[in-house]
N, CA and C atoms as an extended XYZ file, in Angstrom:
489
Properties=species:S:1:pos:R:3:atomname:S:1:resname:S:1:resid:I:1 pbc="F F F"
N        31.411      -25.747       35.389 N   MET     1
C        30.610      -25.390       34.240 CA  MET     1
C        30.552      -26.540       33.234 C   MET     1
N        31.596      -27.360       33.166 N   GLU     2
C        31.571      -28.477       32.235 CA  GLU     2
C        30.508      -29.498       32.608 C   GLU     2
N        30.224      -29.628       33.901 N   LYS     3
C        29.253      -30.617       34.360 CA  LYS     3
C        27.851      -30.043       34.514 C   LYS     3
N        27.726      -28.745       34.475 N   SER     4
C        26.394      -28.164       34.659 CA  SER     4
C        25.504      -28.494       33.473 C   SER     4
N        24.270      -28.618       33.747 N   LYS     5
C        23.293      -28.901       32.699 CA  LYS     5
C        22.470      -27.627       32.508 C   LYS     5
N        23.015      -26.723       31.732 N   TYR     6
C        22.366      -25.436       31.504 CA  TYR     6
C        21.050      -25.656       30.777 C   TYR     6
N        19.976      -25.386       31.459 N   ALA     7
C        18.649      -25.577       30.872 CA  ALA     7
C        17.738      -24.474       31.398 C   ALA     7
N        17.894      -23.260       30.870 N   PRO     8
C        17.052      -22.169       31.370 CA  PRO     8
C        15.591      -22.431       31.080 C   PRO     8
N        14.746      -21.964       31.961 N   VAL     9
C        13.311      -22.076       31.763 CA  VAL     9
C        12.870      -20.873       30.937 C   VAL     9
N        12.395      -21.139       29.759 N   ILE    10
C        11.962      -20.065       28.871 CA  ILE    10
C        10.521      -19.716       29.209 C   ILE    10
N        10.258      -18.443       29.389 N   ASN    11
C         8.898      -17.991       29.662 CA  ASN    11
C         8.149      -17.954       28.338 C   ASN    11
N         7.310      -18.941       28.111 N   THR    12
C         6.608      -19.043       26.833 CA  THR    12
C         5.321      -18.242       26.798 C   THR    12
N         4.967      -17.603       27.905 N   GLU    13
C         3.690      -16.901       27.965 CA  GLU    13
C         3.806      -15.422       27.640 C   GLU    13
N         4.966      -14.855       27.798 N   ASN    14
C         5.155      -13.453       27.441 CA  ASN    14
C         6.641      -13.166       27.336 C   ASN    14
N         6.973      -11.933       27.143 N   HIS    15
C         8.370      -11.541       27.026 CA  HIS    15
C         8.644      -10.433       28.012 C   HIS    15
N         9.893      -10.237       28.342 N   ASP    16
C        10.235       -9.260       29.362 CA  ASP    16
C        11.037       -8.084       28.836 C   ASP    16
N        11.214       -8.005       27.554 N   THR    17
C        11.961       -6.894       26.965 CA  THR    17
C        11.045       -5.685       26.804 C   THR    17
N        11.574       -4.538       27.104 N   ILE    18
C        10.843       -3.290       26.884 CA  ILE    18
C        11.666       -2.462       25.910 C   ILE    18
N        11.099       -2.203       24.753 N   SER    19
C        11.757       -1.389       23.746 CA  SER    19
C        10.825       -0.259       23.334 C   SER    19
N        11.420        0.838       22.928 N   MET    20
C        10.633        1.966       22.459 CA  MET    20
C        11.311        2.556       21.235 C   MET    20
N        10.534        2.771       20.198 N   LEU    21
C        11.001        3.441       18.983 CA  LEU    21
C        10.150        4.685       18.803 C   LEU    21
N        10.792        5.803       18.529 N   VAL    22
C        10.083        7.085       18.462 CA  VAL    22
C        10.531        7.856       17.231 C   VAL    22
N         9.558        8.451       16.553 N   LEU    23
C         9.821        9.392       15.467 CA  LEU    23
C         9.241       10.731       15.916 C   LEU    23
N        10.092       11.741       16.078 N   ASP    24
C         9.605       13.026       16.584 CA  ASP    24
C         9.075       13.906       15.450 C   ASP    24
N         8.551       15.053       15.808 N   LYS    25
C         7.925       15.941       14.822 CA  LYS    25
C         8.919       16.492       13.803 C   LYS    25
N        10.216       16.414       14.111 N   ASN    26
C        11.248       16.866       13.179 CA  ASN    26
C        11.770       15.746       12.284 C   ASN    26
N        11.206       14.554       12.436 N   GLY    27
C        11.627       13.421       11.620 CA  GLY    27
C        12.838       12.673       12.149 C   GLY    27
N        13.196       12.918       13.410 N   ASN    28
C        14.331       12.227       14.019 CA  ASN    28
C        13.868       10.974       14.758 C   ASN    28
N        14.628        9.897       14.596 N   LEU    29
C        14.335        8.641       15.267 CA  LEU    29
C        15.144        8.516       16.549 C   LEU    29
N        14.544        7.887       17.539 N   SER    30
C        15.276        7.524       18.752 CA  SER    30
C        14.682        6.231       19.275 C   SER    30
N        15.409        5.585       20.146 N   GLY    31
C        14.918        4.329       20.684 CA  GLY    31
C        15.719        3.891       21.885 C   GLY    31
N        15.156        2.942       22.605 N   GLY    32
C        15.822        2.358       23.758 CA  GLY    32
C        15.337        0.934       23.936 C   GLY    32
N        16.143        0.138       24.639 N   CYS    33
C        15.819       -1.274       24.804 CA  CYS    33
C        16.378       -1.738       26.140 C   CYS    33
N        15.567       -2.427       26.933 N   THR    34
C        16.019       -2.972       28.200 CA  THR    34
C        15.373       -4.331       28.417 C   THR    34
N        15.999       -5.159       29.215 N   THR    35
C        15.457       -6.487       29.494 CA  THR    35
C        15.991       -6.987       30.823 C   THR    35
N        15.263       -7.914       31.416 N   SER    36
C        15.774       -8.566       32.628 CA  SER    36
C        16.565       -9.809       32.261 C   SER    36
N        16.523      -10.215       31.013 N   GLY    37
C        17.306      -11.357       30.551 CA  GLY    37
C        16.611      -12.685       30.777 C   GLY    37
N        17.262      -13.742       30.376 N   ALA    38
C        16.714      -15.094       30.496 CA  ALA    38
C        16.727      -15.548       31.947 C   ALA    38
N        15.681      -16.246       32.336 N   ALA    39
C        15.607      -16.794       33.687 CA  ALA    39
C        16.729      -17.806       33.898 C   ALA    39
N        17.331      -17.790       35.074 N   TRP    40
C        18.377      -18.736       35.450 CA  TRP    40
C        19.517      -18.784       34.435 C   TRP    40
N        19.868      -17.610       33.930 N   LYS    41
C        20.927      -17.550       32.920 CA  LYS    41
C        22.284      -17.901       33.529 C   LYS    41
N        23.175      -18.348       32.664 N   MET    42
C        24.537      -18.648       33.098 CA  MET    42
C        25.241      -17.360       33.485 C   MET    42
N        26.096      -17.443       34.493 N   HIS    43
C        26.880      -16.290       34.936 CA  HIS    43
C        27.666      -15.736       33.750 C   HIS    43
N        27.559      -14.446       33.521 N   GLY    44
C        28.288      -13.815       32.435 CA  GLY    44
C        27.541      -13.730       31.119 C   GLY    44
N        26.360      -14.345       31.042 N   ARG    45
C        25.589      -14.294       29.792 CA  ARG    45
C        25.216      -12.855       29.470 C   ARG    45
N        25.375      -12.484       28.226 N   VAL    46
C        24.931      -11.181       27.744 CA  VAL    46
C        23.892      -11.448       26.664 C   VAL    46
N        22.723      -10.885       26.824 N   GLY    47
C        21.671      -11.054       25.838 CA  GLY    47
C        21.807      -10.057       24.705 C   GLY    47
N        20.760       -9.984       23.893 N   ASP    48
C        20.796       -9.128       22.709 CA  ASP    48
C        20.544       -7.661       23.014 C   ASP    48
N        19.838       -7.338       24.095 N   SER    49
C        19.440       -5.950       24.345 CA  SER    49
C        20.598       -4.964       24.405 C   SER    49
N        21.716       -5.278       25.073 N   PRO    50
C        22.806       -4.299       25.117 CA  PRO    50
C        23.715       -4.301       23.896 C   PRO    50
N        23.449       -5.171       22.937 N   ILE    51
C        24.316       -5.259       21.768 CA  ILE    51
C        23.676       -4.491       20.612 C   ILE    51
N        24.286       -3.348       20.273 N   ILE    52
C        23.750       -2.534       19.187 CA  ILE    52
C        23.793       -3.361       17.900 C   ILE    52
N        22.677       -3.394       17.207 N   GLY    53
C        22.566       -4.178       15.978 CA  GLY    53
C        21.805       -5.465       16.207 C   GLY    53
N        21.839       -5.980       17.428 N   ALA    54
C        21.087       -7.197       17.748 CA  ALA    54
C        19.733       -6.800       18.332 C   ALA    54
N        19.724       -6.338       19.585 N   GLY    55
C        18.471       -5.985       20.239 CA  GLY    55
C        17.869       -4.663       19.809 C   GLY    55
N        18.692       -3.766       19.294 N   LEU    56
C        18.225       -2.429       18.914 CA  LEU    56
C        19.139       -1.877       17.835 C   LEU    56
N        18.545       -1.208       16.846 N   PHE    57
C        19.346       -0.528       15.829 CA  PHE    57
C        18.534        0.613       15.243 C   PHE    57
N        19.182        1.759       15.049 N   LEU    58
C        18.543        2.937       14.469 CA  LEU    58
C        19.436        3.549       13.414 C   LEU    58
N        18.821        3.987       12.341 N   ASP    59
C        19.508        4.762       11.315 CA  ASP    59
C        18.524        5.837       10.894 C   ASP    59
N        18.820        7.077       11.225 N   ASN    60
C        17.890        8.180       10.986 CA  ASN    60
C        17.505        8.322        9.515 C   ASN    60
N        18.339        7.843        8.609 N   GLU    61
C        18.025        7.919        7.178 CA  GLU    61
C        17.011        6.863        6.751 C   GLU    61
N        16.795        5.840        7.590 N   VAL    62
C        15.964        4.698        7.183 CA  VAL    62
C        14.868        4.393        8.182 C   VAL    62
N        15.267        3.984        9.386 N   GLY    63
C        14.304        3.563       10.378 CA  GLY    63
C        14.975        2.944       11.584 C   GLY    63
N        14.160        2.274       12.400 N   ALA    64
C        14.644        1.681       13.640 CA  ALA    64
C        13.948        0.353       13.865 C   ALA    64
N        14.616       -0.529       14.615 N   ALA    65
C        14.037       -1.820       14.948 CA  ALA    65
C        14.527       -2.260       16.313 C   ALA    65
N        13.716       -3.070       16.982 N   ALA    66
C        14.083       -3.649       18.274 CA  ALA    66
C        13.531       -5.061       18.345 C   ALA    66
N        14.195       -5.880       19.164 N   ALA    67
C        13.861       -7.300       19.253 CA  ALA    67
C        13.496       -7.694       20.677 C   ALA    67
N        12.788       -8.813       20.784 N   THR    68
C        12.536       -9.471       22.049 CA  THR    68
C        12.573      -10.971       21.805 C   THR    68
N        12.737      -11.706       22.861 N   GLY    69
C        12.777      -13.158       22.731 CA  GLY    69
C        14.125      -13.705       23.124 C   GLY    69
N        14.467      -14.875       22.628 N   LEU    70
C        15.731      -15.524       22.967 CA  LEU    70
C        16.884      -14.749       22.336 C   LEU    70
N        17.638      -14.066       23.181 N   GLY    71
C        18.695      -13.172       22.709 CA  GLY    71
C        19.729      -13.834       21.830 C   GLY    71
N        20.101      -15.075       22.141 N   GLU    72
C        21.114      -15.757       21.337 CA  GLU    72
C        20.663      -15.887       19.888 C   GLU    72
N        19.390      -16.135       19.670 N   ALA    73
C        18.866      -16.254       18.303 CA  ALA    73
C        18.911      -14.913       17.576 C   ALA    73
N        18.648      -13.839       18.290 N   VAL    74
C        18.689      -12.500       17.696 CA  VAL    74
C        20.129      -12.105       17.388 C   VAL    74
N        21.039      -12.398       18.309 N   ILE    75
C        22.446      -12.058       18.105 CA  ILE    75
C        22.996      -12.756       16.868 C   ILE    75
N        22.640      -14.025       16.675 N   ARG    76
C        23.178      -14.804       15.546 CA  ARG    76
C        22.840      -14.193       14.188 C   ARG    76
N        21.814      -13.376       14.142 N   THR    77
C        21.402      -12.776       12.868 CA  THR    77
C        21.619      -11.264       12.826 C   THR    77
N        22.168      -10.677       13.905 N   ALA    78
C        22.235       -9.208       14.015 CA  ALA    78
C        20.852       -8.658       13.667 C   ALA    78
N        19.843       -9.248       14.304 N   GLY    79
C        18.443       -9.088       13.937 CA  GLY    79
C        17.944       -7.681       13.671 C   GLY    79
N        18.110       -6.789       14.633 N   SER    80
C        17.557       -5.440       14.451 CA  SER    80
C        18.265       -4.674       13.337 C   SER    80
N        19.575       -4.838       13.236 N   ALA    81
C        20.307       -4.183       12.142 CA  ALA    81
C        19.820       -4.706       10.799 C   ALA    81
N        19.556       -5.999       10.715 N   MET    82
C        19.101       -6.575        9.450 CA  MET    82
C        17.691       -6.085        9.086 C   MET    82
N        16.835       -5.913       10.092 N   VAL    83
C        15.498       -5.358        9.819 CA  VAL    83
C        15.640       -3.975        9.202 C   VAL    83
N        16.509       -3.135        9.777 N   VAL    84
C        16.713       -1.784        9.246 CA  VAL    84
C        17.316       -1.849        7.847 C   VAL    84
N        18.248       -2.731        7.617 N   GLU    85
C        18.842       -2.846        6.282 CA  GLU    85
C        17.818       -3.285        5.235 C   GLU    85
N        16.895       -4.162        5.622 N   LEU    86
C        15.845       -4.557        4.679 CA  LEU    86
C        14.912       -3.379        4.377 C   LEU    86
N        14.657       -2.529        5.379 N   MET    87
C        13.862       -1.317        5.116 CA  MET    87
C        14.635       -0.389        4.185 C   MET    87
N        15.954       -0.325        4.339 N   ARG    88
C        16.776        0.500        3.439 CA  ARG    88
C        16.626        0.022        1.994 C   ARG    88
N        16.449       -1.273        1.820 N   GLN    89
C        16.289       -1.860        0.491 CA  GLN    89
C        14.856       -1.738       -0.036 C   GLN    89
N        13.966       -1.102        0.743 N   GLY    90
C        12.621       -0.835        0.260 CA  GLY    90
C        11.510       -1.655        0.880 C   GLY    90
N        11.836       -2.578        1.774 N   LYS    91
C        10.786       -3.374        2.406 CA  LYS    91
C        10.045       -2.536        3.444 C   LYS    91
N         8.793       -2.872        3.644 N   SER    92
C         8.012       -2.223        4.690 CA  SER    92
C         8.519       -2.700        6.058 C   SER    92
N         8.219       -1.962        7.127 N   PRO    93
C         8.618       -2.435        8.457 CA  PRO    93
C         8.091       -3.842        8.760 C   PRO    93
N         6.851       -4.120        8.409 N   TYR    94
C         6.288       -5.457        8.636 CA  TYR    94
C         7.050       -6.522        7.854 C   TYR    94
N         7.254       -6.296        6.564 N   ASP    95
C         7.938       -7.294        5.727 CA  ASP    95
C         9.382       -7.514        6.184 C   ASP    95
N        10.049       -6.464        6.634 N   ALA    96
C        11.420       -6.597        7.119 CA  ALA    96
C        11.455       -7.436        8.401 C   ALA    96
N        10.534       -7.178        9.312 N   CYS    97
C        10.457       -7.971       10.550 CA  CYS    97
C        10.172       -9.432       10.224 C   CYS    97
N         9.232       -9.655        9.329 N   LYS    98
C         8.864      -11.026        8.969 CA  LYS    98
C        10.042      -11.780        8.361 C   LYS    98
N        10.789      -11.134        7.477 N   GLU    99
C        11.914      -11.814        6.832 CA  GLU    99
C        12.978      -12.243        7.842 C   GLU    99
N        13.257      -11.411        8.831 N   ILE   100
C        14.276      -11.780        9.812 CA  ILE   100
C        13.763      -12.860       10.760 C   ILE   100
N        12.503      -12.828       11.116 N   VAL   101
C        11.944      -13.923       11.926 CA  VAL   101
C        12.035      -15.234       11.156 C   VAL   101
N        11.733      -15.203        9.866 N   GLU   102
C        11.843      -16.413        9.036 CA  GLU   102
C        13.293      -16.896        8.988 C   GLU   102
N        14.232      -15.973        8.900 N   ARG   103
C        15.648      -16.336        8.883 CA  ARG   103
C        16.029      -17.031       10.194 C   ARG   103
N        15.559      -16.484       11.316 N   ILE   104
C        15.839      -17.097       12.620 CA  ILE   104
C        15.209      -18.479       12.702 C   ILE   104
N        13.975      -18.601       12.242 N   PHE   105
C        13.315      -19.910       12.241 CA  PHE   105
C        14.135      -20.935       11.460 C   PHE   105
N        14.568      -20.569       10.278 N   ASN   106
C        15.335      -21.492        9.441 CA  ASN   106
C        16.668      -21.888       10.071 C   ASN   106
N        17.287      -20.965       10.809 N   LYS   107
C        18.556      -21.282       11.476 CA  LYS   107
C        18.366      -22.208       12.673 C   LYS   107
N        17.177      -22.222       13.260 N   HIS   108
C        16.956      -22.946       14.507 CA  HIS   108
C        15.964      -24.095       14.404 C   HIS   108
N        15.434      -24.389       13.228 N   LYS   109
C        14.357      -25.375       13.152 CA  LYS   109
C        14.766      -26.778       13.568 C   LYS   109
N        16.044      -27.089       13.579 N   ASN   110
C        16.493      -28.398       14.045 CA  ASN   110
C        17.099      -28.342       15.444 C   ASN   110
N        17.020      -27.209       16.073 N   HIS   111
C        17.608      -27.034       17.398 CA  HIS   111
C        16.729      -27.669       18.464 C   HIS   111
N        17.339      -28.250       19.477 N   ARG   112
C        16.584      -28.957       20.519 CA  ARG   112
C        15.651      -28.047       21.308 C   ARG   112
N        15.940      -26.752       21.367 N   ASP   113
C        15.097      -25.833       22.122 CA  ASP   113
C        14.007      -25.173       21.273 C   ASP   113
N        13.850      -25.608       20.038 N   MET   114
C        12.868      -24.975       19.156 CA  MET   114
C        11.458      -24.909       19.757 C   MET   114
N        10.991      -25.908       20.508 N   PRO   115
C         9.638      -25.780       21.061 CA  PRO   115
C         9.468      -24.585       21.989 C   PRO   115
N        10.571      -24.033       22.492 N   TYR   116
C        10.501      -22.917       23.431 CA  TYR   116
C        10.966      -21.596       22.828 C   TYR   116
N        11.370      -21.606       21.592 N   LEU   117
C        11.935      -20.413       20.976 CA  LEU   117
C        10.845      -19.400       20.626 C   LEU   117
N        11.038      -18.174       21.095 N   GLN   118
C        10.177      -17.063       20.711 CA  GLN   118
C        11.076      -15.882       20.391 C   GLN   118
N        10.813      -15.238       19.285 N   VAL   119
C        11.511      -14.031       18.860 CA  VAL   119
C        10.495      -13.125       18.194 C   VAL   119
N        10.576      -11.837       18.479 N   GLY   120
C         9.711      -10.868       17.826 CA  GLY   120
C        10.459       -9.571       17.578 C   GLY   120
N        10.030       -8.850       16.545 N   PHE   121
C        10.630       -7.563       16.210 CA  PHE   121
C         9.547       -6.513       16.048 C   PHE   121
N         9.887       -5.288       16.421 N   ILE   122
C         9.088       -4.115       16.067 CA  ILE   122
C         9.977       -3.242       15.195 C   ILE   122
N         9.353       -2.497       14.288 N   ALA   123
C        10.119       -1.613       13.410 CA  ALA   123
C         9.321       -0.363       13.094 C   ALA   123
N        10.039        0.708       12.832 N   LEU   124
C         9.457        2.001       12.496 CA  LEU   124
C        10.355        2.626       11.445 C   LEU   124
N         9.773        3.020       10.310 N   ASN   125
C        10.618        3.680        9.320 CA  ASN   125
C        10.543        5.189        9.485 C   ASN   125
N        11.358        5.915        8.727 N   ASN   126
C        11.427        7.365        8.892 CA  ASN   126
C        10.227        8.097        8.306 C   ASN   126
N         9.274        7.355        7.730 N   LYS   127
C         8.010        7.946        7.263 CA  LYS   127
C         6.904        7.790        8.308 C   LYS   127
N         7.202        7.086        9.398 N   GLY   128
C         6.217        6.860       10.452 CA  GLY   128
C         5.445        5.562       10.305 C   GLY   128
N         5.777        4.751        9.318 N   GLU   129
C         5.112        3.457        9.150 CA  GLU   129
C         5.739        2.459       10.129 C   GLU   129
N         4.884        1.648       10.753 N   HIS   130
C         5.396        0.679       11.722 CA  HIS   130
C         4.977       -0.740       11.336 C   HIS   130
N         5.644       -1.695       11.926 N   GLY   131
C         5.300       -3.091       11.703 CA  GLY   131
C         5.924       -3.952       12.773 C   GLY   131
N         5.419       -5.166       12.886 N   ALA   132
C         5.944       -6.127       13.853 CA  ALA   132
C         5.639       -7.523       13.358 C   ALA   132
N         6.430       -8.480       13.833 N   TYR   133
C         6.204       -9.877       13.484 CA  TYR   133
C         6.935      -10.721       14.515 C   TYR   133
N         6.361      -11.876       14.849 N   SER   134
C         6.998      -12.770       15.805 CA  SER   134
C         6.942      -14.204       15.315 C   SER   134
N         7.790      -15.016       15.896 N   LEU   135
C         7.810      -16.427       15.547 CA  LEU   135
C         6.536      -17.115       16.015 C   LEU   135
N         6.127      -16.831       17.233 N   ARG   136
C         4.955      -17.493       17.817 CA  ARG   136
C         3.920      -16.472       18.281 C   ARG   136
N         2.734      -16.952       18.500 N   ALA   137
C         1.639      -16.114       18.992 CA  ALA   137
C         1.998      -15.532       20.357 C   ALA   137
N         1.368      -14.421       20.701 N   GLY   138
C         1.503      -13.847       22.026 CA  GLY   138
C         2.336      -12.595       22.120 C   GLY   138
N         2.867      -12.114       21.000 N   PHE   139
C         3.687      -10.901       21.025 CA  PHE   139
C         2.803       -9.713       20.671 C   PHE   139
N         2.690       -8.775       21.597 N   ASN   140
C         1.932       -7.559       21.301 CA  ASN   140
C         2.790       -6.346       21.619 C   ASN   140
N         2.347       -5.211       21.117 N   PHE   141
C         3.124       -3.983       21.267 CA  PHE   141
C         2.177       -2.802       21.310 C   PHE   141
N         2.628       -1.719       21.931 N   ALA   142
C         1.834       -0.499       22.063 CA  ALA   142
C         2.211        0.479       20.962 C   ALA   142
N         1.223        1.221       20.515 N   ILE   143
C         1.404        2.248       19.478 CA  ILE   143
C         0.767        3.545       19.977 C   ILE   143
N         1.408        4.646       19.656 N   HIS   144
C         0.787        5.948       19.861 CA  HIS   144
C         1.048        6.776       18.612 C   HIS   144
N        -0.012        7.309       18.040 N   ASP   145
C         0.132        8.249       16.931 CA  ASP   145
C        -0.972        9.284       17.029 C   ASP   145
N        -0.826       10.368       16.273 N   GLU   146
C        -1.799       11.458       16.320 CA  GLU   146
C        -3.160       11.037       15.787 C   GLU   146
N        -3.173       10.151       14.815 N   LYS   147
C        -4.412        9.737       14.178 CA  LYS   147
C        -5.298        8.908       15.102 C   LYS   147
N        -4.727        7.852       15.716 N   ASP   148
C        -5.527        6.915       16.505 CA  ASP   148
C        -5.206        6.914       17.991 C   ASP   148
N        -4.251        7.707       18.441 N   GLY   149
C        -3.913        7.750       19.864 CA  GLY   149
C        -3.187        6.498       20.328 C   GLY   149
N        -3.479        6.076       21.562 N   ASN   150
C        -2.829        4.918       22.170 CA  ASN   150
C        -3.619        3.648       21.894 C   ASN   150
N        -2.888        2.554       21.645 N   ARG   151
C        -3.548        1.270       21.448 CA  ARG   151
C        -2.532        0.142       21.541 C   ARG   151
N        -3.036       -1.058       21.772 N   MET   152
C        -2.218       -2.263       21.742 CA  MET   152
C        -2.533       -3.006       20.455 C   MET   152
N        -1.502       -3.575       19.851 N   GLU   153
C        -1.684       -4.379       18.654 CA  GLU   153
C        -1.017       -5.723       18.862 C   GLU   153
N        -1.632       -6.775       18.343 N   ASP   154
C        -1.032       -8.100       18.354 CA  ASP   154
C        -0.248       -8.273       17.065 C   ASP   154
N         0.999       -8.712       17.197 N   ALA   155
C         1.820       -8.941       16.016 CA  ALA   155
C         1.340      -10.191       15.290 C   ALA   155
N         1.416      -10.165       13.981 N   LYS   156
C         1.200      -11.390       13.219 CA  LYS   156
C         2.363      -12.314       13.531 C   LYS   156
N         2.160      -13.609       13.341 N   PHE   157
C         3.167      -14.576       13.747 CA  PHE   157
C         3.208      -15.759       12.794 C   PHE   157
N         4.319      -16.489       12.852 N   LYS   158
C         4.537      -17.643       11.979 CA  LYS   158
C         3.784      -18.870       12.461 C   LYS   158
N         3.784      -19.139       13.775 N   MET   159
C         3.225      -20.370       14.294 CA  MET   159
C         2.660      -20.190       15.700 C   MET   159
N         1.812      -21.119       16.098 N   THR   160
C         1.312      -21.111       17.461 CA  THR   160
C         2.238      -21.959       18.323 C   THR   160
N         1.998      -21.952       19.615 N   TRP   161
C         2.808      -22.745       20.528 CA  TRP   161
C         2.543      -24.239       20.348 C   TRP   161
N         1.437      -24.600       19.715 N   ASP   162
C         1.103      -26.010       19.509 CA  ASP   162
C         1.706      -26.576       18.227 C   ASP   162
N         2.244      -25.717       17.355 N   ASP   163
C         2.811      -26.186       16.078 CA  ASP   163
C         4.079      -26.980       16.297 C   ASP   163
């Protein structure tokens, strides 16, 4: 392992995490998160999806959030828990997602892998308001509600892949 040159190939065209956040008719939140992980990952690597607070976090009094992208970047910020905590402080789901993506960007802007870094969050508060934000273009998510039914939405983002 000391001599290996760990250089995973990051899939810059899409993400492989599947997360779901749900608010039921009784006002209860639930969620789940799964991923296939980083391509060619090191033996023993654990990504953000199985770590409560990183890849997924729910608090029925506030809301829920889930992450996708480079798990190590999400873990370093306890990303999903922080999104929920920002909603607890009064931020909208969108603004909370955006603030944590900005925090991740600032922590990694001098990192050698920055050209390949992608992170995105989805969030849902206990009022049924949702939001999403990603570091780079290409992050979309599905929504279902009584008003508009099923649809795909593209998350707003900080930068394109050419930036």
